[in-house]
C-alpha positions as CSV (number, residue, x, y, z in Angstrom):
1,X,-0.1,0.1,0.2
2,X,1.4,3.3,-0.5
3,X,2.4,6.1,1.9
4,X,2.4,9.8,1.8
5,X,5.6,9.9,1.5
6,X,8.0,12.1,-1.2
7,X,8.4,9.7,-3.6
8,X,5.1,8.3,-4.5
9,X,3.6,12.1,-3.3
10,X,6.0,13.2,-6.2
11,X,5.1,10.0,-8.3
12,X,1.2,11.3,-8.1
13,X,2.7,15.0,-9.0
14,X,4.9,13.4,-12.0
15,X,1.5,11.6,-13.9
16,X,-1.2,13.5,-16.7
17,X,-2.9,10.9,-17.0
18,X,-6.3,11.3,-15.3
19,X,-6.9,7.7,-14.0
20,X,-3.1,6.6,-13.8
21,X,-3.4,9.4,-11.2
22,X,-6.9,9.1,-9.4
23,X,-5.4,5.5,-9.0
24,X,-2.8,6.9,-7.2
25,X,-4.7,9.2,-5.7
26,X,-7.2,5.4,-4.4
27,X,-4.2,3.8,-2.5
28,X,-3.1,7.1,-0.9
29,X,-6.8,7.7,0.3
30,X,-6.8,4.0,1.9
31,X,-3.5,4.7,3.8
32,X,-5.5,7.2,5.4
33,X,-8.1,4.2,6.6
34,X,-11.3,5.8,4.3
35,X,-12.1,3.0,1.8
36,X,-13.6,5.1,-0.9
37,X,-13.1,8.1,-2.6
38,X,-14.7,10.3,-5.4
39,X,-14.1,12.6,-7.8
40,X,-16.3,15.5,-9.4
41,X,-14.5,17.9,-12.0
42,X,-17.3,20.5,-13.6
43,X,-15.6,22.2,-15.9
44,X,-16.6,25.4,-16.9
45,X,-16.4,26.7,-20.8
46,X,-18.0,30.1,-22.4
47,X,-21.7,30.1,-23.9
48,X,-21.7,26.5,-23.0
49,X,-22.8,24.2,-20.9
50,X,-20.6,22.6,-17.7
51,X,-18.9,19.4,-18.4
52,X,-18.9,16.9,-16.4
53,X,-16.1,14.4,-15.2
54,X,-16.7,11.7,-12.3
55,X,-14.1,9.2,-10.9
56,X,-14.4,6.5,-8.2
57,X,-13.7,3.7,-6.7
58,X,-17.4,3.1,-5.5
59,X,-20.2,0.4,-6.0
60,X,-20.8,-0.4,-9.2
61,X,-24.8,-0.2,-8.2
62,X,-24.3,3.0,-6.8
63,X,-22.2,4.6,-10.0
64,X,-24.9,3.7,-12.1
65,X,-27.3,5.5,-9.0
66,X,-25.4,8.4,-9.4
67,X,-26.2,8.6,-13.0
68,X,-29.6,8.1,-13.5
69,X,-32.2,10.7,-12.8
70,X,-29.8,13.3,-11.4
71,X,-29.6,11.5,-8.4
72,X,-26.6,13.5,-7.7
73,X,-28.5,16.5,-7.2
74,X,-29.8,15.4,-4.0
75,X,-26.3,14.9,-2.5
76,X,-26.1,17.6,0.2
77,X,-22.8,17.9,1.0
78,X,-22.0,17.8,-2.8
79,X,-24.8,21.0,-2.9
80,X,-23.5,22.3,0.2
81,X,-19.8,21.9,-1.0
82,X,-19.8,23.9,-3.8
83,X,-20.6,27.0,-2.2
84,X,-18.0,26.3,0.3
85,X,-14.1,25.3,0.4
86,X,-15.0,24.0,4.0
87,X,-15.0,20.4,4.5
88,X,-17.9,19.0,4.6
89,X,-18.5,16.3,6.8
90,X,-21.5,13.6,6.3
91,X,-24.2,13.1,9.1
92,X,-28.1,12.3,9.4
93,X,-28.5,15.8,9.9
94,X,-26.8,16.7,6.5
95,X,-29.4,14.0,4.5
96,X,-32.6,15.0,6.4
97,X,-34.4,16.3,3.3
98,X,-33.1,13.6,1.7
99,X,-33.2,10.7,4.1
100,X,-34.2,8.3,0.8
101,X,-30.1,9.4,-0.2
102,X,-28.6,8.8,2.9
103,X,-30.0,5.2,3.9
104,X,-29.1,4.6,0.0
105,X,-25.6,5.6,0.3
106,X,-25.2,3.7,3.5
107,X,-26.5,0.7,1.9
108,X,-23.6,0.7,-0.2
109,X,-21.3,1.7,1.8
110,X,-21.0,5.0,1.7
111,X,-21.6,5.8,5.7
112,X,-18.7,7.9,6.7
113,X,-16.7,10.8,5.1
114,X,-16.6,14.4,4.5
115,X,-16.1,16.2,0.6
116,X,-14.1,19.2,0.5
117,X,-13.6,21.4,-2.7
118,X,-11.8,24.0,-4.8
119,X,-12.5,26.4,-7.1
120,X,-10.1,28.1,-9.6
121,X,-10.2,31.3,-11.0
122,X,-11.9,30.3,-14.2
123,X,-14.8,28.8,-12.0
124,X,-13.6,25.4,-12.6
125,X,-14.3,23.2,-9.8
126,X,-13.8,19.4,-8.1
127,X,-15.6,17.9,-5.1
128,X,-13.1,15.3,-3.9
129,X,-15.4,12.7,-0.9
130,X,-13.5,10.0,0.8
131,X,-15.8,7.8,2.7
132,X,-15.7,3.8,4.7
133,X,-18.7,2.0,5.9
134,X,-17.8,1.6,9.8
135,X,-16.5,3.9,11.5
136,X,-17.6,7.7,12.2
137,X,-15.3,10.5,11.8
138,X,-14.1,12.2,15.0
139,X,-13.3,16.2,15.1
140,X,-9.8,14.8,15.6
141,X,-9.2,12.5,12.9
142,X,-11.1,15.1,10.6
143,X,-8.6,17.5,12.3
144,X,-5.2,14.5,11.3
145,X,-6.8,13.8,8.0
146,X,-8.0,17.6,5.8
147,X,-5.0,19.1,5.2
148,X,-4.1,15.6,3.0
149,X,-7.5,15.0,1.7
150,X,-7.4,19.0,0.8
151,X,-4.3,18.5,-0.7
152,X,-5.0,15.3,-2.6
153,X,-8.1,18.0,-4.3
154,X,-6.1,20.6,-5.4
155,X,-3.3,18.4,-6.7
156,X,-6.6,16.2,-8.6
157,X,-8.4,18.8,-10.3
158,X,-4.9,20.7,-11.4
159,X,-4.0,17.5,-12.9
160,X,-6.9,16.4,-14.5
161,X,-9.2,19.9,-15.0
162,X,-5.7,20.6,-17.0
163,X,-6.0,17.6,-18.9
164,X,-9.4,17.6,-20.0
165,X,-9.0,21.6,-20.7
166,X,-6.2,20.9,-23.3
167,X,-9.0,18.4,-24.7
168,X,-11.5,20.3,-25.0
169,X,-10.2,24.3,-25.2
170,X,-8.4,24.9,-29.2
171,X,-5.7,27.3,-28.7
172,X,-6.8,30.6,-28.9
173,X,-4.8,32.7,-30.5
174,X,-5.3,36.4,-30.8
175,X,-2.8,39.3,-32.5
176,X,-1.6,42.2,-29.9
177,X,-3.4,45.0,-31.6
178,X,-6.8,42.5,-30.8
179,X,-5.6,42.0,-27.4
180,X,-5.4,46.1,-26.7
181,X,-9.2,46.2,-28.6
182,X,-10.1,43.7,-26.2
183,X,-8.6,45.3,-23.3
184,X,-10.4,48.8,-23.6
185,X,-13.2,47.3,-24.7
186,X,-13.4,45.3,-21.6
187,X,-12.8,48.9,-19.6
188,X,-16.2,49.9,-20.4
189,X,-14.5,52.3,-24.2
190,X,-16.8,52.6,-27.3
191,X,-15.1,51.8,-30.8
192,X,-14.5,55.8,-31.4
193,X,-13.3,55.4,-27.3
194,X,-10.6,52.4,-29.0
195,X,-9.9,54.4,-31.8
196,X,-8.9,58.1,-30.2
197,X,-6.6,56.1,-27.9
198,X,-5.5,53.6,-30.0
199,X,-4.6,56.0,-33.1
200,X,-6.5,54.0,-35.4
201,X,-9.8,54.7,-37.5
202,X,-12.7,53.1,-35.9
203,X,-13.6,50.7,-39.3
204,X,-10.2,49.4,-38.2
205,X,-11.3,48.7,-34.9
206,X,-15.0,47.2,-35.5
207,X,-12.7,44.9,-37.9
208,X,-10.6,43.6,-34.9
209,X,-14.3,43.4,-33.1
210,X,-15.6,41.5,-35.3
211,X,-12.0,38.9,-35.7
212,X,-12.3,38.5,-32.5
213,X,-16.2,37.7,-32.1
214,X,-15.2,35.1,-35.0
215,X,-11.8,33.6,-32.8
216,X,-14.1,33.2,-30.0
217,X,-17.2,31.5,-31.3
218,X,-19.7,34.6,-29.7
219,X,-22.3,36.0,-29.9
220,X,-21.3,39.1,-29.4
221,X,-18.6,41.5,-28.4
222,X,-20.2,41.0,-24.3
223,X,-19.9,37.3,-24.8
224,X,-16.0,37.7,-26.7
225,X,-14.8,39.7,-23.5
226,X,-15.8,36.7,-21.7
227,X,-14.0,34.0,-23.2
228,X,-10.6,36.1,-23.4
229,X,-10.9,36.8,-19.4
230,X,-11.7,33.2,-18.9
231,X,-8.7,32.1,-21.0
232,X,-6.4,34.1,-19.2
233,X,-6.0,36.2,-22.2
234,X,-7.1,39.9,-20.6
235,X,-7.4,40.5,-17.0
236,X,-10.8,40.2,-15.4
């Protein structure tokens, strides 16, 4: 079994394939005394619906339950973790409004654990859950292990979200002039203002704006600005 030493942690951060890095995370989680680990990665794409990627060693029957009828939306820990980066401990009281979800999860061995989330500047999110069928999580155990789970969450998010973003996002290339026009437009300047600031004709500014709208596949200038911000091409 893997242990939390320098060699094994370096091995994890050196991996770039999601399933390989997650397999290493499973062993590290089990080394902490947790049997199951689940990761939900939510990738936010400009002008598109978010993409969801799920990784876990949960029982197959439970995975099937979560993939149908939006069953995941009943997970109170996931809902609370979406708006907080503090660990959310699983308790009966947490699931008091959805007791059926709690009962079914416990029946599959997912009884005692917690969920940890991380959110990045591009609004992508990962939620990492660790749990076991027996042994309630004490406050002392939570304090002792929460740091490791948080580190795992951040590391898995960095590696796995980067992998999927690279697959989803074609390189977005803009000229320096296009970026300049977008920056001033994002600052609330009109095409006439930008033309004056950059010593260009207004028709040239409008040409650059049409060009970036086409490159970003946005509906309008505001959409192009939003996409450029999400890609880190201009400051938010």
